[in-house]
C-alpha positions in Angstrom: 1.9 -51.8 28.0 3.9 -48.5 27.2 6.7 -50.7 25.6 4.1 -52.1 23.8 2.8 -48.9 22.5 6.2 -47.8 21.5 6.8 -51.2 19.9 3.7 -50.9 17.9 4.5 -47.5 16.8 7.9 -47.5 15.4 6.3 -51.0 13.4 4.0 -48.5 11.3 6.0 -45.7 11.8 7.2 -45.6 8.3 4.4 -47.4 6.3 1.9 -45.1 3.9 -0.4 -42.2 5.7 -3.5 -44.2 4.3 -7.1 -45.0 5.9 -6.0 -48.7 5.6 -3.2 -48.3 7.3 -4.4 -46.4 10.0 -7.3 -49.1 10.7 -4.6 -52.0 10.6 -2.7 -50.3 13.2 -5.8 -49.7 15.5 -7.0 -53.4 15.0 -3.3 -54.6 15.6 -3.2 -52.5 18.7 -6.6 -53.8 20.0 -5.2 -57.5 19.7 -2.0 -56.7 21.6 -4.0 -54.9 24.3 -6.3 -57.9 24.7 -3.6 -60.3 24.5 -1.3 -58.3 27.2 -4.4 -58.2 29.6 -5.2 -62.1 28.9 -1.6 -62.9 30.1 -1.5 -60.6 33.4 -5.0 -62.1 34.0 -2.8 -65.6 34.1 -0.3 -64.2 36.3 2.4 -63.5 33.9 4.6 -60.7 35.0 4.5 -57.5 33.3 8.0 -58.4 31.5 6.8 -61.6 30.5 3.5 -60.6 29.2 5.2 -57.8 27.0 8.2 -60.3 25.8 5.0 -62.6 24.6 3.0 -59.9 22.7 6.1 -58.6 21.0 6.9 -62.3 20.1 3.4 -63.3 18.6 2.3 -59.8 17.1 5.8 -58.3 16.4 6.5 -59.4 13.0 4.6 -56.8 10.5 5.5 -59.1 7.6 3.7 -62.0 8.7 0.8 -60.0 9.9 0.6 -57.9 6.7 -1.9 -59.9 4.9 -4.5 -60.8 7.7 -4.4 -57.0 8.3 -5.0 -56.1 4.9 -2.2 -54.2 4.2 0.1 -56.5 2.0 0.2 -54.0 -0.7 1.4 -51.1 1.2 4.3 -53.0 2.9 6.6 -52.5 -0.4 6.1 -48.6 -0.2 7.8 -48.1 3.3 10.3 -44.6 2.8 14.0 -44.8 3.5 14.5 -44.3 6.9 16.9 -41.8 7.8 19.0 -41.3 10.9 16.8 -40.7 14.1 16.6 -37.1 15.7 16.8 -37.7 19.1 14.3 -36.3 21.5 16.5 -34.1 23.3 17.8 -32.8 20.1 14.1 -31.6 18.9 13.9 -29.9 22.5 16.9 -27.9 22.1 16.2 -26.9 18.5 12.8 -26.2 19.4 14.4 -23.6 22.7 17.2 -22.4 20.5 14.8 -21.2 17.3 12.3 -19.9 19.8 15.1 -17.9 21.8 16.3 -16.9 18.3 12.9 -15.6 17.1 12.3 -13.4 20.3 16.0 -11.9 19.6 14.6 -11.0 16.3 11.6 -9.6 17.7 13.6 -7.4 20.0 15.9 -6.4 16.8 13.0 -5.6 14.9 11.6 -3.5 17.8 14.7 -1.5 18.0 14.7 -0.7 14.3 11.0 0.4 14.3 11.4 2.9 17.3 14.9 4.2 16.2 13.2 7.5 14.9 11.6 8.2 18.2 15.0 9.7 19.6 15.1 12.2 17.0 11.1 13.0 16.8 11.5 14.0 20.8 14.7 15.7 20.5 13.4 18.0 17.5 10.3 18.9 19.5 12.4 19.6 22.8 14.7 22.1 20.9 11.8 23.9 19.4 10.1 24.1 22.6 13.5 25.2 24.7 13.7 22.2 26.8 17.2 20.6 27.4 19.5 22.8 25.7 21.4 22.9 22.7 22.8 19.2 23.0 19.5 17.6 23.0 18.4 17.2 19.4 22.1 15.5 18.8 21.2 13.1 21.3 18.5 12.6 19.7 19.9 11.7 16.4 22.8 9.8 17.9 19.8 7.7 19.9 19.2 6.5 16.0 22.1 5.1 15.2 22.3 2.9 18.9 19.1 1.5 18.0 19.8 0.7 14.5 23.1 -0.8 15.7 21.2 -2.7 18.4 18.9 -4.3 16.0 21.4 -5.3 13.5 23.4 -6.4 16.1 20.4 -8.7 18.0 19.6 -9.8 14.2 22.9 -11.2 13.6 22.6 -13.1 16.7 19.2 -14.4 16.0 20.8 -15.5 12.4 23.5 -17.3 14.0 21.5 -19.1 16.4 19.1 -20.5 13.0 22.3 -21.5 11.3 22.9 -24.1 14.1 20.1 -26.3 12.8 20.6 -25.7 9.2 21.9 -29.4 8.3 18.5 -30.4 9.0 17.6 -28.8 5.5 19.7 -31.4 3.5 17.5 -34.2 4.7 18.3 -37.9 6.0 16.8 -36.8 9.5 13.6 -38.2 11.0 11.9 -38.2 14.7 10.6 -41.4 16.0 6.9 -41.3 16.7 6.9 -41.0 20.4 8.8 -37.7 19.6 6.5 -36.9 17.0 3.5 -37.2 19.4 5.1 -35.3 22.3 6.2 -32.3 20.0 2.8 -32.2 18.3 1.1 -31.9 21.9 3.2 -29.1 22.5 2.6 -27.4 19.4 -1.1 -27.7 20.1 -0.9 -26.4 24.1 0.6 -23.6 22.4 -1.8 -22.9 19.6 -4.0 -20.8 21.9 -0.8 -18.7 23.6 -0.2 -17.9 19.9 -3.2 -16.6 18.9 -3.6 -14.4 22.1 0.0 -13.3 21.5 -0.8 -12.6 17.4 -4.1 -11.0 18.7 -2.4 -8.6 21.2 0.5 -7.5 18.8 -2.2 -6.7 16.2 -4.2 -4.8 18.5 -1.0 -2.6 19.5 -0.5 -2.2 15.5 -4.5 -1.2 14.7 -4.2 1.0 18.3 -1.3 2.7 17.8 -3.1 5.9 16.5 -4.7 6.5 20.0 -1.7 8.1 21.5 -1.1 10.5 18.4 -4.7 11.4 18.6 -4.7 12.5 22.7 -1.2 13.9 22.6 -2.0 16.3 19.7 -5.5 17.1 20.0 -5.4 17.7 23.9 -2.7 20.2 23.9 -1.2 22.3 21.2 2.7 21.9 22.6 5.3 20.3 20.1 6.6 18.0 23.2 3.1 16.4 23.7 2.2 15.9 20.1 6.0 14.2 20.0 5.8 11.9 22.6 2.5 10.8 20.8 4.4 9.8 17.8 6.9 8.3 19.9 4.3 6.0 21.7 2.9 4.9 18.4 6.2 3.7 17.5 6.5 2.0 20.5 3.3 0.4 20.2 4.2 -0.9 16.6 7.4 -1.9 17.7 5.9 -3.9 20.7 3.1 -5.3 18.4 5.5 -6.5 15.7 7.6 -8.1 18.4 4.8 -10.2 19.8 4.0 -11.3 16.3 7.4 -12.4 15.5 8.5 -14.1 18.8 5.0 -16.2 18.7 5.1 -17.1 15.1 8.7 -17.9 15.8 8.1 -20.5 18.6 5.2 -21.9 16.3 7.4 -22.5 13.6 10.1 -24.1 15.3 7.2 -26.8 16.7 6.7 -27.2 12.7 10.2 -27.3 11.7 10.6 -30.6 14.1 7.5 -32.1 12.8 8.4 -31.4 9.3 11.3 -33.6 9.6 9.2 -36.7 9.1 7.7 -37.3 5.6 3.8 -36.6 5.7 3.1 -39.6 3.7 3.9 -42.1 6.4 2.2 -42.6 9.7 5.0 -41.3 11.3 4.6 -38.0 9.2 0.9 -37.3 10.5 1.9 -34.9 13.2 3.2 -32.5 10.5 1.6 -28.8 10.5 -1.2 -28.5 7.6 -0.1 -25.1 7.6 3.1 -25.9 5.2 0.3 -27.3 2.5 -1.3 -23.9 2.0 -1.1 -23.4 -1.7 -2.9 -21.1 -4.5 -3.9 -22.6 -8.0 -1.8 -19.5 -9.3 2.0 -19.1 -8.6 1.5 -15.3 -9.1 -1.0 -15.0 -6.2 1.5 -17.4 -3.8 3.8 -14.6 -4.4 1.7 -11.9 -4.1 0.3 -13.4 -0.8 3.5 -13.6 0.8 3.8 -9.8 1.2 0.1 -9.2 1.4 -0.4 -8.3 5.5 3.1 -6.5 5.4 2.1 -4.2 2.1 -1.4 -3.5 4.3 0.5 -2.4 7.3 2.5 -0.2 5.1 -0.3 1.2 3.5 -2.3 1.7 7.0 0.7 3.6 8.1 1.6 6.0 5.2 -2.0 6.9 4.7 -2.7 7.6 8.2 0.2 9.6 8.4 -0.2 11.6 5.5 -3.8 12.3 6.2 -3.8 12.0 9.8 -7.2 10.8 9.5 -7.0 7.8 12.1 -10.5 7.5 13.0 -11.2 6.3 9.6 -7.8 4.6 8.7 -8.4 1.6 10.7 -11.0 0.3 8.2 -8.1 -0.5 5.7 -7.9 -4.0 8.0 -11.5 -5.2 7.8 -11.5 -4.3 3.9 -7.9 -6.3 3.8 -9.4 -9.5 5.4 -12.0 -9.5 3.4 -9.8 -9.4 0.2 -7.9 -12.1 1.4 -11.0 -14.3 2.0 -11.8 -13.7 -1.4 -8.5 -14.6 -2.7 -8.3 -17.6 -0.8 -11.9 -18.4 -1.8 -11.1 -18.1 -5.6 -7.5 -19.3 -5.8 -6.9 -21.4 -2.5 -6.4 -25.0 -2.2 -7.6 -26.9 0.1 -4.8 -28.7 2.8 -3.6 -31.8 1.8 -2.6 -34.5 4.7 -0.6 -32.9 7.9 -3.8 -33.5 10.3 -3.8 -35.8 13.0 -5.9 -38.8 12.4 
């Protein structure tokens, strides 16, 4: 029966993604299943039953009129080269690893100032001798070098799959179904990792408050500042890594044309649009800008106990913008 199912999927894969085609597909699926069960009940072997069912129902051109999809038969899109399931799995692994490496690179960029902060505080408190401050400054360049190196490695891994951007490739229905299922299973993990990442960024002020107000020493306050950058770095790393894996699933699924049955697993997120091109461009940098405002205001005023209000205000602003300028997603949902 699995062979029949796969054959049916291949028959409809490149037909338009419309309710009529879906209904015809479901109707034909039921007819093939009933015939298969009937043949098995008559004593036919599995191979014999499958062969008879495919022979009787395997020509969609002959069945199109009775199924009510005759007018859709001429709308089949040109089939590209098949992107094998094994290649899709390797691409997802590569892009996920590249996202994790990129996340670590950004982490090193964010914490590069930790060394100079601690080194300067230790010198002022007379801890560690004369070399401690130069060592802290040296660590800044080491972390930047590590960040640059990791980002280059990440970009190299990503570039292996740039040929897919030229088009001409597609995945079969079974691969789309498997990848779509993996993406749905990962969705909860992705949301959890993002939530933890955001929590790290929002709560990064806690170590500063605790260390600064519990002791007057420079070194304690500096460790609080260092902890702030570590928490922000970890938060951003989690967000980048988890989002990268989700985008890997989406890139594979997006190889298929969303207007076809085979493209029904393509992610709806890619259809997020705004009625204004200016608003669309602004929204791409909305949350990075909010983060920058939060950190700049917090550092300049040290009012950490109230600067967190920026986040809910930003969420409300985004909701208002989406309400006035957002366009509903079109397609991309599994029927």
